[in-house]
All heavy atoms as an XYZ file, in Angstrom:
781
protein
N      -5.529    -13.155      1.418
C      -5.448    -11.716      1.536
C      -5.912    -11.297      2.960
O      -6.753    -11.948      3.540
C      -6.385    -11.090      0.501
C      -6.382     -9.570      0.429
S      -4.837     -9.018     -0.275
C      -4.937     -7.304     -0.086
N      -5.286    -10.280      3.442
C      -5.661     -9.736      4.773
C      -6.426     -8.429      4.582
O      -6.228     -7.660      3.652
C      -4.409     -9.483      5.619
C      -3.747    -10.765      6.045
N      -2.474    -11.060      5.731
C      -4.232    -11.774      6.782
C      -2.143    -12.231      6.249
N      -3.220    -12.681      6.895
N      -7.286     -8.161      5.533
C      -8.083     -6.965      5.590
C      -8.080     -6.417      7.024
O      -8.180     -7.184      7.954
C      -9.544     -7.260      5.186
C      -9.609     -7.710      3.766
C      -9.547     -9.074      3.456
C      -9.781     -6.787      2.702
C      -9.602     -9.497      2.120
C      -9.821     -7.243      1.396
C      -9.700     -8.593      1.114
O      -9.746     -9.032     -0.192
N      -7.972     -5.094      7.143
C      -8.066     -4.474      8.450
C      -9.409     -3.801      8.597
O      -9.834     -3.024      7.722
C      -6.952     -3.422      8.609
C      -5.511     -3.946      8.765
C      -4.584     -2.777      8.905
C      -5.401     -4.928      9.888
N     -10.117     -4.149      9.654
C     -11.348     -3.454     10.014
C     -10.917     -2.515     11.129
O     -10.343     -2.884     12.121
C     -12.380     -4.446     10.566
C     -13.579     -3.913     11.267
C     -14.413     -2.983     10.344
C     -14.457     -5.023     11.816
N     -11.204     -1.205     10.886
C     -10.752     -0.156     11.843
C     -11.963      0.525     12.369
O     -12.845      0.980     11.607
C      -9.778      0.777     11.157
C      -8.452      0.078     10.712
S      -7.420      1.117      9.703
C      -8.246      0.996      8.143
N     -12.045      0.679     13.673
C     -13.125      1.326     14.363
C     -12.595      2.681     14.968
O     -11.534      2.685     15.602
C     -13.626      0.502     15.581
C     -14.523     -0.615     15.239
C     -14.934     -1.423     16.321
C     -14.970     -0.926     13.975
C     -15.793     -2.513     16.100
C     -15.848     -2.038     13.768
C     -16.238     -2.825     14.830
O     -17.079     -3.874     14.635
N     -13.353      3.730     14.784
C     -13.155      4.960     15.582
C     -14.184      4.849     16.687
O     -15.346      4.713     16.448
C     -13.405      6.183     14.701
C     -12.351      6.371     13.627
O     -11.214      5.938     13.811
O     -12.735      6.919     12.567
N     -13.699      4.951     17.905
C     -14.564      4.717     19.097
C     -15.097      6.005     19.638
O     -14.413      7.053     19.629
C     -13.708      3.949     20.171
C     -13.151      2.652     19.686
C     -12.233      2.067     20.769
C     -14.231      1.633     19.362
N     -16.288      5.922     20.210
C     -16.932      7.063     20.840
C     -16.110      7.506     22.030
O     -15.452      6.701     22.715
C     -18.349      6.713     21.281
N     -16.145      8.807     22.403
C     -15.387      9.279     23.552
C     -15.692      8.541     24.900
O     -14.864      8.424     25.720
C     -15.753     10.778     23.663
C     -16.181     11.109     22.263
C     -16.849      9.896     21.672
N     -16.922      8.067     24.993
C     -17.378      7.358     26.207
C     -17.364      5.866     26.057
O     -18.017      5.150     26.791
C     -18.765      7.832     26.678
C     -19.856      7.629     25.618
O     -19.531      7.237     24.497
O     -21.022      7.812     25.985
N     -16.625      5.340     25.110
C     -16.535      3.893     24.790
C     -16.207      3.091     26.036
O     -16.893      2.123     26.304
C     -15.472      3.706     23.717
C     -14.904      2.333     23.653
C     -15.642      1.262     23.025
C     -13.639      2.005     24.173
C     -15.096     -0.035     22.968
C     -13.137      0.725     24.112
C     -13.868     -0.252     23.567
O     -13.340     -1.513     23.473
N     -15.201      3.452     26.810
C     -14.820      2.668     27.983
C     -15.893      2.601     28.991
O     -16.119      1.547     29.640
C     -13.523      3.212     28.605
C     -12.282      3.021     27.785
C     -11.113      3.715     28.459
C     -11.949      1.523     27.558
N     -16.636      3.670     29.207
C     -17.709      3.704     30.174
C     -18.928      2.859     29.747
O     -19.644      2.332     30.600
C     -18.174      5.135     30.439
C     -17.151      5.987     31.141
C     -16.014      6.512     30.234
O     -16.214      6.563     29.004
O     -14.947      6.885     30.707
N     -19.175      2.739     28.430
C     -20.375      2.123     27.924
C     -20.235      0.658     27.484
O     -21.224     -0.051     27.283
C     -20.941      2.951     26.764
C     -21.426      4.335     27.226
C     -21.881      5.169     26.026
N     -22.798      4.464     25.164
C     -22.893      4.675     23.838
N     -22.178      5.581     23.267
N     -23.775      3.953     23.142
N     -18.968      0.222     27.299
C     -18.824     -1.105     26.666
C     -19.228     -2.271     27.539
O     -19.513     -3.340     27.033
C     -17.349     -1.284     26.210
C     -16.385     -1.516     27.329
C     -15.021     -1.765     26.793
N     -14.096     -1.918     27.943
C     -12.873     -2.261     27.839
N     -12.330     -2.412     26.636
N     -12.093     -2.378     28.900
N     -19.221     -2.107     28.855
C     -19.450     -3.223     29.774
C     -20.707     -4.012     29.467
O     -20.663     -5.245     29.413
N     -21.795     -3.362     29.224
C     -23.065     -4.036     28.977
C     -23.040     -4.812     27.631
O     -23.916     -5.740     27.492
C     -24.219     -3.033     28.945
N     -22.190     -4.505     26.741
C     -22.213     -5.110     25.395
C     -20.978     -5.957     25.175
O     -20.873     -6.629     24.131
C     -22.237     -4.023     24.364
C     -23.447     -3.103     24.467
C     -23.234     -1.852     23.561
C     -24.711     -3.806     24.085
N     -20.030     -6.000     26.102
C     -18.738     -6.633     25.870
C     -18.846     -8.113     25.638
O     -18.137     -8.688     24.752
C     -17.773     -6.313     26.976
C     -16.326     -6.628     26.608
C     -15.357     -6.000     27.530
N     -14.055     -6.048     26.930
C     -12.963     -6.169     27.617
N     -12.966     -6.183     28.921
N     -11.766     -6.206     26.983
N     -19.654     -8.817     26.404
C     -19.745    -10.277     26.243
C     -20.234    -10.623     24.837
O     -19.721    -11.520     24.181
C     -20.692    -10.888     27.302
C     -20.795    -12.388     27.193
C     -21.695    -12.976     28.280
C     -21.781    -14.473     28.076
N     -22.654    -15.092     29.051
N     -21.264     -9.961     24.352
C     -21.811    -10.196     23.036
C     -20.777     -9.878     21.969
O     -20.601    -10.617     20.992
C     -23.091     -9.384     22.802
C     -23.729     -9.651     21.471
C     -24.965     -8.778     21.191
O     -25.409     -8.045     22.093
O     -25.484     -8.826     20.118
N     -20.100     -8.756     22.117
C     -19.010     -8.368     21.169
C     -17.917     -9.410     21.142
O     -17.487     -9.834     20.029
C     -18.455     -7.013     21.573
C     -17.167     -6.606     20.944
N     -17.146     -6.148     19.602
C     -15.895     -6.651     21.374
C     -15.895     -5.896     19.280
N     -15.111     -6.218     20.317
N     -17.430     -9.860     22.302
C     -16.330    -10.808     22.364
C     -16.753    -12.190     21.786
O     -15.972    -12.867     21.138
C     -15.786    -10.916     23.773
C     -14.988     -9.682     24.244
C     -14.619     -9.875     25.731
C     -13.760     -9.446     23.374
N     -17.997    -12.588     22.076
C     -18.529    -13.815     21.548
C     -18.509    -13.769     19.994
O     -18.107    -14.768     19.335
C     -19.961    -14.111     22.053
O     -19.874    -14.208     23.485
C     -20.520    -15.365     21.440
N     -18.958    -12.662     19.423
C     -18.928    -12.491     17.988
C     -17.533    -12.611     17.452
O     -17.251    -13.286     16.423
C     -19.539    -11.144     17.663
C     -19.718    -10.786     16.183
C     -20.839    -11.650     15.541
C     -20.060     -9.305     16.040
N     -16.584    -11.962     18.129
C     -15.199    -11.996     17.683
C     -14.588    -13.368     17.752
O     -13.933    -13.840     16.849
C     -14.359    -10.985     18.516
N     -14.801    -14.076     18.903
C     -14.236    -15.438     19.019
C     -14.834    -16.411     18.033
O     -14.117    -17.275     17.521
C     -14.404    -15.929     20.464
C     -13.299    -15.392     21.339
C     -13.419    -14.441     22.288
C     -11.921    -15.760     21.324
N     -12.227    -14.135     22.848
C     -11.239    -15.015     22.308
C     -11.187    -16.686     20.625
C      -9.919    -15.100     22.556
C      -9.793    -16.800     20.878
C      -9.190    -16.029     21.815
N     -16.095    -16.227     17.712
C     -16.706    -17.102     16.653
C     -16.060    -16.822     15.289
O     -15.823    -17.803     14.547
C     -18.205    -16.912     16.591
C     -18.914    -17.542     17.756
N     -20.210    -17.289     18.089
C     -18.537    -18.481     18.656
C     -20.622    -17.986     19.111
N     -19.579    -18.761     19.524
N     -15.811    -15.576     14.962
C     -15.140    -15.257     13.715
C     -13.755    -15.847     13.699
O     -13.263    -16.306     12.652
C     -15.132    -13.684     13.528
N     -13.059    -15.787     14.829
C     -11.722    -16.380     14.922
C     -11.816    -17.918     14.707
O     -10.994    -18.488     13.979
C     -11.090    -16.091     16.299
C      -9.780    -16.714     16.503
N      -8.635    -16.289     15.846
C      -9.426    -17.770     17.271
C      -7.641    -17.044     16.197
N      -8.075    -17.957     17.059
N     -12.779    -18.574     15.377
C     -12.924    -20.041     15.231
C     -13.221    -20.439     13.822
O     -12.831    -21.507     13.374
C     -14.021    -20.504     16.154
C     -13.569    -20.412     17.639
C     -14.766    -20.463     18.631
O     -15.925    -20.622     18.198
O     -14.484    -20.304     19.866
N     -13.913    -19.593     13.064
C     -14.181    -19.896     11.626
C     -12.977    -19.602     10.739
O     -13.011    -19.904      9.566
C     -15.370    -19.017     11.130
C     -16.714    -19.439     11.726
C     -17.865    -18.707     10.998
N     -17.740    -17.254     11.027
C     -18.195    -16.466     12.004
N     -18.852    -16.991     13.037
N     -18.067    -15.169     11.948
N     -11.902    -19.027     11.325
C     -10.735    -18.756     10.531
C     -10.746    -17.435      9.814
O      -9.873    -17.129      9.025
N     -11.678    -16.577     10.129
C     -11.816    -15.257      9.492
C     -11.016    -14.203     10.173
O     -10.331    -13.404      9.541
C     -13.299    -14.863      9.419
C     -14.169    -15.783      8.697
C     -15.663    -15.551      8.944
O     -16.009    -14.807      9.883
O     -16.471    -16.181      8.224
N     -11.108    -14.169     11.502
C     -10.477    -13.122     12.309
C      -9.176    -13.651     12.871
O      -9.140    -14.651     13.539
C     -11.401    -12.705     13.487
C     -10.933    -11.616     14.428
C     -10.579    -10.331     13.653
C     -11.992    -11.329     15.439
N      -8.073    -12.966     12.597
C      -6.752    -13.388     13.033
C      -6.438    -12.808     14.405
O      -6.117    -13.503     15.358
C      -5.649    -13.019     12.014
C      -4.291    -13.410     12.471
C      -5.983    -13.600     10.671
N      -6.484    -11.506     14.502
C      -6.176    -10.778     15.739
C      -7.104     -9.568     15.837
O      -7.590     -9.046     14.818
C      -4.754    -10.202     15.693
C      -3.584    -11.154     15.806
C      -2.263    -10.410     15.495
C      -3.557    -11.748     17.197
N      -7.392     -9.154     17.082
C      -8.230     -7.982     17.302
C      -7.962     -7.358     18.646
O      -7.567     -8.051     19.568
C      -9.704     -8.336     17.179
N      -8.195     -6.069     18.748
C      -8.060     -5.415     20.008
C      -8.152     -3.879     19.866
O      -8.029     -3.337     18.766
N      -8.376     -3.263     20.983
C      -8.447     -1.762     21.048
C      -7.035     -1.214     21.223
O      -6.196     -1.820     21.889
C      -9.365     -1.349     22.145
N      -6.823     -0.056     20.640
C      -5.602      0.690     20.905
C      -5.750      1.389     22.246
O      -6.859      1.724     22.655
C      -5.320      1.699     19.800
C      -5.246      1.117     18.365
C      -4.985      2.256     17.342
C      -4.191      0.061     18.294
N      -4.612      1.583     22.888
C      -4.649      2.168     24.236
C      -3.899      3.494     24.256
O      -3.073      3.765     23.420
C      -3.988      1.229     25.247
N      -4.251      4.260     25.238
C      -3.580      5.567     25.543
C      -3.458      6.479     24.320
O      -2.370      6.744     23.917
C      -2.243      5.234     26.157
C      -2.346      4.504     27.479
C      -0.990      4.176     28.084
O       0.001      4.839     27.842
O      -0.928      3.192     28.850
N      -4.559      6.935     23.789
C      -5.927      6.800     24.309
C      -6.659      5.629     23.629
O      -6.279      5.152     22.571
C      -6.578      8.125     23.883
C      -5.892      8.480     22.579
C      -4.456      7.962     22.770
N      -7.763      5.192     24.275
C      -8.585      4.139     23.729
C      -9.592      4.744     22.776
O     -10.786      4.861     23.116
C      -9.267      3.413     24.908
N      -9.106      5.145     21.608
C      -9.957      5.794     20.642
C     -10.151      5.028     19.338
O     -10.938      5.448     18.495
C      -9.416      7.209     20.302
C      -7.985      7.132     19.735
O      -7.357      6.080     19.723
O      -7.520      8.184     19.228
N      -9.453      3.939     19.219
C      -9.561      3.082     18.024
C      -9.485      1.593     18.388
O      -8.916      1.248     19.399
C      -8.502      3.384     17.004
C      -8.563      4.723     16.280
S      -7.323      4.844     15.022
C      -7.912      3.624     13.830
N     -10.015      0.722     17.486
C      -9.838     -0.680     17.634
C      -9.500     -1.177     16.205
O      -9.928     -0.584     15.213
C     -11.076     -1.366     18.129
N      -8.680     -2.248     16.150
C      -8.233     -2.795     14.840
C      -8.429     -4.302     14.852
O      -8.106     -4.976     15.866
C      -6.736     -2.458     14.612
C      -6.283     -2.997     13.271
C      -6.491     -0.959     14.700
N      -8.948     -4.810     13.762
C      -9.231     -6.245     13.601
C      -8.537     -6.687     12.294
O      -8.725     -6.067     11.209
C     -10.680     -6.517     13.414
C     -11.590     -5.997     14.573
C     -11.844     -4.636     14.661
C     -12.087     -6.850     15.456
C     -12.653     -4.159     15.714
C     -12.926     -6.403     16.492
C     -13.166     -5.056     16.603
N      -7.771     -7.765     12.365
C      -7.146     -8.338     11.202
C      -7.935     -9.562     10.757
O      -8.036    -10.535     11.449
C      -5.716     -8.759     11.466
C      -5.031     -9.353     10.286
C      -3.661    -10.000     10.604
O      -3.216     -9.946     11.736
N      -3.063    -10.556      9.621
N      -8.533     -9.414      9.537
C      -9.314    -10.526      8.966
C      -8.476    -11.110      7.802
O      -7.629    -10.430      7.221
C     -10.609    -10.015      8.399
C     -11.651     -9.789      9.468
C     -11.703     -8.634     10.229
C     -12.609    -10.769      9.736
C     -12.637     -8.441     11.198
C     -13.606    -10.601     10.713
C     -13.618     -9.467     11.461
N      -8.827    -12.379      7.467
C      -8.194    -13.009      6.301
C      -9.270    -13.676      5.478
O     -10.263    -14.100      6.024
C      -7.108    -14.034      6.671
C      -7.616    -15.175      7.516
C      -6.485    -16.057      7.999
O      -5.314    -15.805      7.716
N      -6.820    -17.079      8.727
N      -9.096    -13.646      4.148
C     -10.069    -14.222      3.260
C      -9.897    -13.768      1.843
O      -8.954    -13.000      1.529
N     -10.810    -14.173      0.985
C     -10.744    -13.829     -0.418
C     -11.352    -12.438     -0.698
O     -11.169    -11.890     -1.771
C     -11.454    -14.869     -1.264
C     -10.786    -16.208     -1.198
O      -9.530    -16.255     -1.011
O     -11.457    -17.242     -1.332
N     -12.084    -11.917      0.260
C     -12.755    -10.615      0.106
C     -12.971     -9.971      1.444
O     -12.783    -10.597      2.448
C     -14.111    -10.793     -0.604
O     -15.085    -11.296      0.313
N     -13.349     -8.724      1.479
C     -13.606     -8.004      2.738
C     -14.946     -8.362      3.351
O     -15.335     -7.832      4.378
C     -13.547     -6.571      2.354
C     -13.956     -6.494      0.977
C     -13.432     -7.753      0.348
N     -15.700     -9.348      2.766
C     -17.047     -9.632      3.217
C     -17.130    -10.031      4.704
O     -18.068     -9.580      5.391
C     -17.663    -10.736      2.307
N     -16.210    -10.807      5.199
C     -16.291    -11.251      6.596
C     -16.097    -10.051      7.546
O     -16.788     -9.959      8.555
C     -15.246    -12.342      6.847
N     -15.179     -9.177      7.193
C     -14.988     -8.011      8.038
C     -16.216     -7.114      8.000
O     -16.628     -6.560      9.065
C     -13.727     -7.224      7.563
N     -16.782     -6.907      6.838
C     -17.963     -6.067      6.717
C     -19.157     -6.605      7.486
O     -19.916     -5.916      8.146
C     -18.257     -5.843      5.270
C     -17.205     -5.017      4.552
C     -17.320     -5.078      3.024
O     -18.074     -5.898      2.486
O     -16.614     -4.276      2.383
N     -19.337     -7.965      7.383
C     -20.411     -8.632      8.065
C     -20.250     -8.529      9.585
O     -21.183     -8.375     10.339
C     -20.538    -10.080      7.632
N     -18.970     -8.657     10.038
C     -18.652     -8.549     11.477
C     -19.129     -7.156     11.958
O     -19.798     -7.076     12.989
C     -17.186     -8.743     11.716
C     -16.821     -8.645     13.174
C     -16.843     -9.743     14.024
C     -16.499     -7.392     13.708
C     -16.541     -9.642     15.336
C     -16.176     -7.280     15.046
C     -16.190     -8.401     15.877
N     -18.729     -6.122     11.274
C     -19.072     -4.772     11.721
C     -20.580     -4.582     11.715
O     -21.092     -3.984     12.669
C     -18.396     -3.764     10.799
N     -21.273     -5.089     10.725
C     -22.696     -4.929     10.678
C     -23.408     -5.634     11.818
O     -24.439     -5.159     12.301
C     -23.225     -5.481      9.336
N     -22.823     -6.712     12.316
C     -23.459     -7.451     13.392
C     -22.959     -7.051     14.779
O     -23.552     -7.450     15.786
C     -23.154     -8.987     13.196
N     -21.900     -6.264     14.850
C     -21.259     -5.943     16.132
C     -22.162     -5.023     16.997
O     -22.565     -3.961     16.539
C     -19.902     -5.262     15.872
C     -19.049     -5.139     17.129
O     -19.596     -5.306     18.275
O     -17.889     -4.814     16.964
N     -22.427     -5.468     18.285
C     -23.265     -4.593     19.111
C     -22.576     -3.236     19.429
O     -23.317     -2.281     19.686
C     -23.419     -5.426     20.395
C     -22.302     -6.369     20.389
C     -22.019     -6.653     18.968
N     -21.293     -3.178     19.342
C     -20.603     -1.856     19.535
C     -20.976     -0.924     18.421
O     -21.173      0.287     18.647
C     -19.095     -2.059     19.596
C     -18.526     -2.667     20.854
C     -19.329     -3.122     21.891
C     -17.176     -2.802     20.954
C     -18.753     -3.689     22.991
C     -16.561     -3.337     22.108
C     -17.371     -3.790     23.130
O     -16.809     -4.335     24.231
N     -21.058     -1.416     17.204
C     -21.460     -0.576     16.091
C     -22.939     -0.229     16.164
O     -23.368      0.919     16.040
C     -21.136     -1.303     14.726
C     -21.753     -0.522     13.551
C     -19.631     -1.513     14.542
N     -23.737     -1.249     16.360
C     -25.217     -1.076     16.442
C     -25.656     -0.140     17.552
O     -26.739      0.488     17.438
C     -25.916     -2.408     16.582
C     -25.778     -3.327     15.410
C     -26.641     -4.566     15.498
N     -27.014     -5.037     16.801
C     -26.452     -6.041     17.451
N     -25.432     -6.725     16.916
N     -26.850     -6.377     18.681
N     -24.848     -0.016     18.603
C     -25.234      0.788     19.771
C     -24.478      2.068     19.911
O     -24.484      2.732     20.987
C     -25.164     -0.037     21.052
C     -26.265     -1.100     21.066
O     -27.398     -0.755     21.399
N     -25.965     -2.342     20.727
N     -23.734      2.490     18.880
C     -23.078      3.796     18.837
C     -21.768      3.909     19.570
O     -21.235      4.994     19.726
N     -21.179      2.778     20.037
C     -19.846      2.869     20.676
C     -18.800      3.061     19.558
O     -17.700      3.555     19.868
C     -19.535      1.590     21.456
C     -20.106      1.543     22.838
C     -21.591      1.380     22.880
C     -19.419      0.486     23.667
N     -19.111      2.668     18.356
C     -18.235      2.905     17.191
C     -18.888      4.017     16.404
O     -20.035      3.915     15.988
C     -18.105      1.647     16.322
C     -17.328      1.920     15.065
C     -17.469      0.528     17.161
N     -18.141      5.121     16.205
C     -18.707      6.247     15.494
C     -18.415      6.177     13.975
O     -19.118      6.855     13.192
C     -18.269      7.571     16.102
C     -16.744      7.691     16.132
C     -18.862      7.759     17.471
C     -16.197      9.032     16.678
N     -17.423      5.385     13.607
C     -17.110      5.204     12.217
C     -16.305      3.931     12.100
O     -15.462      3.639     12.914
C     -16.296      6.437     11.704
C     -15.986      6.359     10.201
C     -15.316      7.613      9.773
N     -13.864      7.433      9.743
C     -13.091      7.413      8.643
N     -13.629      7.611      7.518
N     -11.823      7.218      8.708
N     -16.528      3.202     11.001
C     -15.700      2.034     10.726
C     -15.410      1.938      9.251
O     -16.105      2.520      8.438
C     -16.350      0.742     11.202
C     -17.641      0.357     10.527
C     -18.875      0.699     10.944
C     -17.802     -0.485      9.397
N     -19.812      0.150     10.115
C     -19.169     -0.567      9.152
C     -16.905     -1.113      8.550
C     -19.689     -1.321      8.088
C     -17.430     -1.875      7.482
C     -18.813     -1.932      7.245
N     -14.284      1.259      8.936
C     -13.893      1.066      7.541
C     -13.075     -0.167      7.434
O     -12.447     -0.630      8.411
C     -13.113      2.267      6.995
C     -11.843      2.572      7.737
C     -11.675      4.108      7.932
N     -10.554      4.473      8.775
C     -10.658      4.654     10.098
N     -11.778      4.441     10.728
N      -9.638      5.043     10.768
N     -13.036     -0.763      6.218
C     -12.314     -1.972      5.927
C     -11.298     -1.572      4.845
O     -11.674     -0.995      3.819
C     -13.189     -3.138      5.478
C     -12.339     -4.325      5.083
C     -14.165     -3.497      6.547
N     -10.025     -1.980      5.049
C      -8.972     -1.706      4.079
C      -8.238     -2.983      3.753
O      -7.895     -3.740      4.691
C      -7.984     -0.668      4.622
C      -8.500      0.684      4.993
C      -8.468      1.682      3.852
N      -7.240      1.789      3.130
C      -6.309      2.712      3.400
N      -6.477      3.581      4.375
N      -5.245      2.738      2.692
N      -7.892     -3.221      2.487
C      -7.047     -4.372      2.170
C      -5.671     -4.087      2.781
O      -5.212     -2.955      2.752
C      -7.009     -4.361      0.674
C      -8.008     -3.425      0.172
C      -8.388     -2.516      1.311
N      -5.013     -5.124      3.284
C      -3.708     -4.931      3.884
C      -2.783     -5.925      3.221
O      -2.940     -7.175      3.330
C      -3.778     -5.210      5.383
C      -2.539     -5.002      6.185
C      -1.517     -4.150      5.856
C      -2.190     -5.600      7.383
N      -0.572     -4.206      6.828
C      -0.942     -5.068      7.825
C      -2.806     -6.543      8.196
C      -0.299     -5.482      8.980
C      -2.144     -6.898      9.380
C      -0.919     -6.358      9.733
N      -1.777     -5.443      2.490
C      -0.841     -6.246      1.769
C       0.292     -6.635      2.748
O       1.146     -5.836      3.077
C      -0.306     -5.541      0.553
O      -1.336     -5.102     -0.242
C       0.667     -6.413     -0.260
N       0.221     -7.821      3.304
C       1.160     -8.335      4.309
C       2.317     -8.987      3.536
O       2.086     -9.854      2.718
C       0.525     -9.217      5.313
O      -0.186    -10.276      4.627
C      -0.467     -8.473      6.208
N       3.553     -8.584      3.835
C       4.721     -9.091      3.072
C       5.804     -9.754      3.950
O       6.687    -10.399      3.397
C       5.335     -7.919      2.232
C       4.325     -7.484      1.179
C       5.835     -6.804      3.112
N       5.750     -9.580      5.250
C       6.778    -10.166      6.141
C       6.050    -10.926      7.218
O       5.101    -10.440      7.807
C       7.672     -9.078      6.731
C       8.642     -9.676      7.730
C       8.403     -8.257      5.663
N       6.562    -12.105      7.517
C       6.067    -12.968      8.585
C       5.518    -14.248      8.033
O       5.223    -14.411      6.841
N       5.358    -15.193      8.968
C       4.908    -16.492      8.576
C       3.452    -16.562      8.039
O       3.106    -17.451      7.295
C       5.031    -17.560      9.723
O       4.295    -17.088     10.806
C       6.467    -17.701     10.113
N       2.664    -15.577      8.379
C       1.327    -15.537      7.943
C       1.095    -14.458      6.860
O      -0.038    -14.218      6.467
C       0.390    -15.208      9.126
C       0.341    -16.371     10.117
C      -0.668    -16.090     11.253
O      -1.087    -14.939     11.490
N      -1.041    -17.101     11.937
N       2.155    -13.890      6.311
C       2.050    -12.928      5.250
C       1.293    -13.526      4.040
O       1.539    -14.626      3.664
C       3.419    -12.397      4.854
N       0.392    -12.741      3.465
C      -0.357    -13.308      2.344
C       0.411    -13.165      1.038
O       0.174    -13.986      0.122
C      -1.713    -12.568      2.220
O      -1.532    -11.185      1.970
N       1.329    -12.264      0.985
C       2.190    -12.132     -0.198
C       3.659    -11.922      0.221
O       4.135    -10.814      0.183
C       1.736    -10.966     -1.109
O       1.593     -9.796     -0.288
C       0.414    -11.228     -1.756
N       4.270    -12.964      0.740
C       5.646    -12.803      1.275
C       6.654    -12.273      0.210
O       6.571    -12.696     -0.929
C       6.037    -14.208      1.702
C       4.821    -15.062      1.618
C       3.800    -14.325      0.776
N       7.430    -11.321      0.660
C       8.493    -10.748     -0.206
C       9.763    -10.826      0.583
O       9.869    -10.277      1.704
C       8.167     -9.328     -0.562
C       9.340     -8.710     -1.380
C       6.863     -9.229     -1.344
N      10.773    -11.544      0.027
C      12.069    -11.641      0.654
C      13.079    -10.882     -0.143
O      13.002    -10.860     -1.360
C      12.402    -13.084      0.793
C      11.513    -13.869      1.739
C      12.200    -15.177      2.223
N      11.335    -15.816      3.217
C      11.524    -15.685      4.521
N      12.453    -14.895      4.985
N      10.710    -16.289      5.349
N      14.061    -10.284      0.538
C      15.103     -9.549     -0.139
C      15.993    -10.520     -1.006
O      16.095    -11.642     -0.769
C      15.899     -8.884      0.925
C      15.565     -9.570      2.182
C      14.267    -10.335      1.969
């Protein structure tokens, strides 16, 4: 199953992230190496959200990531949520559906 972790970013996110970026990216790459995090990145123009695609049997890995993330702990993320994502098309779809 796939899960999307979605961040709403603070208006001054770009100005403040520099001091925390290395720790944030280290956390993300470790989650990727464990096979939990598939893709992640911030949306651009405007940079007001970030989206992370997790995979697993439950949303626990995504929730644990957010709880540990220095961006969340230091107020660069003003709100976050995890949603199940039913993926149906693509080689990595968790529930492939073909016509």
